[in-house]
Structures are given as structure tokens and as C-alpha cells.
N, CA, C and O of each residue as an XYZ file, in Angstrom:
272
protein
N    -161.590      1.243    145.530
C    -162.456      1.868    146.507
C    -163.260      2.960    145.821
O    -162.693      3.784    145.104
N    -164.548      2.979    146.024
C    -165.416      3.992    145.440
C    -165.136      5.347    146.073
O    -164.767      5.436    147.245
N    -165.315      6.398    145.284
C    -165.051      7.736    145.797
C    -165.995      8.115    146.926
O    -165.650      8.945    147.767
N    -167.179      7.518    146.958
C    -168.128      7.834    148.028
C    -167.979      6.914    149.230
O    -168.735      7.038    150.193
N    -167.031      6.002    149.196
C    -166.811      5.062    150.283
C    -166.397      5.820    151.541
O    -165.419      6.567    151.501
N    -167.110      5.653    152.658
C    -166.770      6.399    153.879
C    -165.397      6.060    154.436
O    -164.839      6.841    155.208
N    -164.841      4.918    154.063
C    -163.531      4.522    154.559
C    -162.432      5.406    153.970
O    -161.337      5.470    154.528
N    -162.697      6.080    152.868
C    -161.673      6.870    152.201
C    -161.369      8.199    152.895
O    -160.587      8.993    152.372
N    -161.961      8.454    154.047
C    -161.636      9.606    154.902
C    -161.916     10.952    154.255
O    -161.073     11.847    154.316
N    -163.063     11.114    153.646
C    -163.450     12.418    153.129
C    -163.827     13.313    154.302
O    -164.508     12.887    155.234
N    -163.366     14.579    154.237
C    -163.660     15.531    155.306
C    -164.210     16.815    154.717
O    -163.912     17.166    153.575
N    -165.012     17.510    155.504
C    -165.456     18.839    155.107
C    -165.291     19.773    156.294
O    -165.174     19.332    157.437
N    -165.283     21.054    156.011
C    -165.078     22.047    157.049
C    -166.184     21.980    158.086
O    -167.348     21.752    157.756
N    -165.817     22.177    159.320
C    -166.804     22.183    160.391
C    -167.677     23.438    160.344
O    -168.723     23.483    160.992
N    -167.266     24.447    159.592
C    -168.056     25.672    159.485
C    -168.894     25.712    158.202
O    -169.601     26.691    157.960
N    -168.824     24.672    157.388
C    -169.599     24.660    156.153
C    -171.059     24.358    156.434
O    -171.406     23.752    157.448
N    -171.909     24.797    155.505
C    -173.323     24.471    155.612
C    -173.495     23.003    155.232
O    -172.649     22.441    154.537
N    -174.561     22.393    155.670
C    -174.779     20.973    155.391
C    -174.942     20.668    153.913
O    -174.603     19.566    153.483
N    -175.448     21.602    153.121
C    -175.735     21.299    151.726
C    -174.797     21.942    150.723
O    -174.788     21.529    149.563
N    -174.023     22.912    151.104
C    -173.176     23.643    150.161
C    -171.717     23.612    150.581
O    -171.224     24.550    151.207
N    -171.042     22.553    150.243
C    -169.635     22.486    150.626
C    -168.877     21.523    149.721
O    -169.465     20.766    148.948
N    -167.587     21.577    149.838
C    -166.735     20.604    149.180
C    -166.125     19.720    150.259
O    -166.070     20.088    151.433
N    -165.673     18.561    149.839
C    -165.014     17.633    150.753
C    -163.614     17.365    150.217
O    -163.389     17.408    149.008
N    -162.683     17.089    151.109
C    -161.320     16.771    150.708
C    -160.896     15.438    151.303
O    -161.374     15.021    152.358
N    -159.998     14.792    150.606
C    -159.447     13.518    151.058
C    -157.958     13.534    150.742
O    -157.569     13.717    149.589
N    -157.133     13.345    151.750
C    -155.689     13.308    151.546
C    -155.274     11.882    151.229
O    -155.545     10.963    152.002
N    -154.614     11.698    150.087
C    -154.133     10.375    149.672
C    -152.694     10.506    149.195
O    -152.430     10.957    148.081
N    -151.788     10.111    150.046
C    -150.374     10.213    149.693
C    -149.981     11.657    149.455
O    -150.185     12.513    150.316
N    -149.409     11.935    148.272
C    -148.986     13.300    147.951
C    -150.039     14.044    147.137
O    -149.730     15.052    146.502
N    -151.274     13.560    147.151
C    -152.353     14.204    146.416
C    -153.509     14.546    147.356
O    -153.723     13.886    148.373
N    -154.237     15.581    146.992
C    -155.462     15.938    147.690
C    -156.597     15.832    146.688
O    -156.536     16.414    145.605
N    -157.626     15.093    147.048
C    -158.797     14.940    146.201
C    -159.881     15.865    146.725
O    -160.086     15.963    147.935
N    -160.578     16.546    145.817
C    -161.622     17.493    146.182
C    -162.879     17.127    145.394
O    -162.809     16.842    144.198
N    -164.035     17.137    146.075
C    -165.298     16.821    145.408
C    -166.438     17.644    146.010
O    -166.319     18.195    147.104
N    -167.530     17.710    145.276
C    -168.749     18.377    145.738
C    -169.508     17.391    146.612
O    -169.779     16.269    146.185
N    -169.852     17.790    147.818
C    -170.522     16.865    148.735
C    -171.920     16.472    148.254
O    -172.428     15.417    148.634
N    -172.544     17.310    147.422
C    -173.875     16.983    146.912
C    -173.827     15.942    145.796
O    -174.804     15.225    145.580
N    -172.707     15.852    145.087
C    -172.551     14.930    143.948
C    -171.216     14.195    144.084
O    -170.329     14.398    143.255
N    -171.050     13.360    145.089
C    -169.743     12.781    145.387
C    -169.165     11.859    144.312
O    -167.954     11.641    144.283
N    -169.998     11.318    143.436
C    -169.481     10.409    142.412
C    -169.367     11.042    141.033
O    -169.068     10.343    140.065
N    -169.596     12.348    140.919
C    -169.598     12.981    139.602
C    -168.275     13.611    139.204
O    -167.678     13.185    138.215
N    -167.797     14.599    139.929
C    -166.597     15.328    139.536
C    -165.580     15.263    140.665
O    -165.907     15.450    141.837
N    -164.364     14.996    140.287
C    -163.283     14.897    141.259
C    -162.106     15.718    140.755
O    -161.707     15.592    139.598
N    -161.559     16.549    141.610
C    -160.377     17.333    141.279
C    -159.225     16.767    142.089
O    -159.327     16.607    143.306
N    -158.123     16.465    141.404
C    -156.940     15.926    142.071
C    -155.850     16.991    142.019
O    -155.481     17.469    140.946
N    -155.344     17.354    143.190
C    -154.345     18.413    143.298
C    -153.082     17.833    143.930
O    -153.140     17.178    144.971
N    -151.944     18.081    143.290
C    -150.668     17.627    143.832
C    -150.291     18.425    145.076
O    -150.856     19.486    145.342
N    -149.340     17.905    145.824
C    -148.930     18.533    147.089
C    -148.516     19.996    146.935
O    -148.948     20.817    147.744
N    -147.698     20.369    145.937
C    -147.320     21.784    145.819
C    -148.524     22.691    145.552
O    -148.615     23.779    146.121
N    -149.439     22.257    144.699
C    -150.627     23.048    144.393
C    -151.538     23.205    145.594
O    -152.083     24.284    145.827
N    -151.710     22.124    146.366
C    -152.562     22.179    147.555
C    -151.948     23.095    148.604
O    -152.654     23.856    149.265
N    -150.627     23.017    148.754
C    -149.943     23.876    149.724
C    -150.112     25.344    149.335
O    -150.356     26.191    150.195
N    -149.983     25.646    148.042
C    -150.157     27.022    147.574
C    -151.601     27.475    147.790
O    -151.841     28.593    148.246
N    -152.560     26.609    147.462
C    -153.977     26.917    147.637
C    -154.283     27.278    149.094
O    -154.910     28.305    149.358
N    -153.850     26.450    150.028
C    -154.099     26.718    151.448
C    -153.413     27.998    151.903
O    -153.994     28.788    152.646
N    -152.186     28.200    151.460
C    -151.448     29.400    151.835
C    -152.150     30.649    151.302
O    -152.255     31.654    152.004
N    -152.627     30.580    150.063
C    -153.305     31.730    149.457
C    -154.595     32.056    150.194
O    -154.904     33.228    150.412
N    -155.342     31.046    150.574
C    -156.582     31.279    151.308
C    -156.292     31.859    152.690
O    -156.943     32.811    153.119
N    -155.322     31.287    153.375
C    -155.015     31.727    154.736
C    -154.470     33.143    154.769
O    -154.694     33.869    155.738
N    -153.763     33.546    153.736
C    -153.182     34.889    153.718
C    -153.984     35.872    152.880
O    -153.614     37.041    152.765
N    -155.097     35.397    152.285
C    -155.912     36.226    151.393
C    -155.034     36.818    150.306
O    -155.095     38.015    150.027
N    -154.231     35.988    149.705
C    -153.241     36.357    148.695
C    -153.915     37.021    147.499
O    -154.870     36.475    146.947
N    -153.434     38.178    147.100
C    -154.035     38.916    145.996
C    -153.882     38.264    144.635
O    -154.671     38.556    143.736
N    -152.898     37.390    144.444
C    -152.669     36.769    143.146
C    -153.502     35.516    142.941
O    -153.486     34.940    141.853
N    -154.219     35.088    143.944
C    -155.008     33.853    143.850
C    -156.366     34.181    143.267
O    -157.141     34.929    143.861
N    -156.656     33.613    142.089
C    -157.929     33.861    141.420
C    -158.553     32.559    140.966
O    -157.846     31.629    140.580
N    -159.873     32.487    141.009
C    -160.589     31.291    140.586
C    -161.107     31.399    139.161
O    -161.665     30.429    138.648
N    -160.944     32.538    138.505
C    -161.476     32.672    137.138
C    -160.410     32.548    136.091
O    -160.703     32.639    134.899
């Protein structure tokens, strides 16, 4: 299945802008993340523990969570 295939259940936030967002797709114990503007270029695959930590850090504004 192609990464841009609509059947693969890619979702984006309802509060995101139409042109500047990422999309996620849950597949088993992995979460796939891609840029909605370039859906076939770069894909990040995150395991369940990493995705759970990522969501928890965002929701709690965790001070130890850094993107750099």
C-alpha cells in the first residue's frame, strides 16, 4: 500500500492549518508520521512506547521534551 493511499487512515489535527501540518497513521504497535505537503517523501516511524511518551510530553508540557 502506498503511503499516500487514502485507505491507510492518515489523520491530521482538526485545529491544524490546511497547508502546515503533519499527519499520523496508527499501524499495529507503530505510529507513522509524515508531512502533509510531501506525503511520499519522508516518513517517521515511532514505536508504541515512544509515541506514548511523545503524547504525554505534549499534553503535560513536559520540560524534558526537546526537539533539538
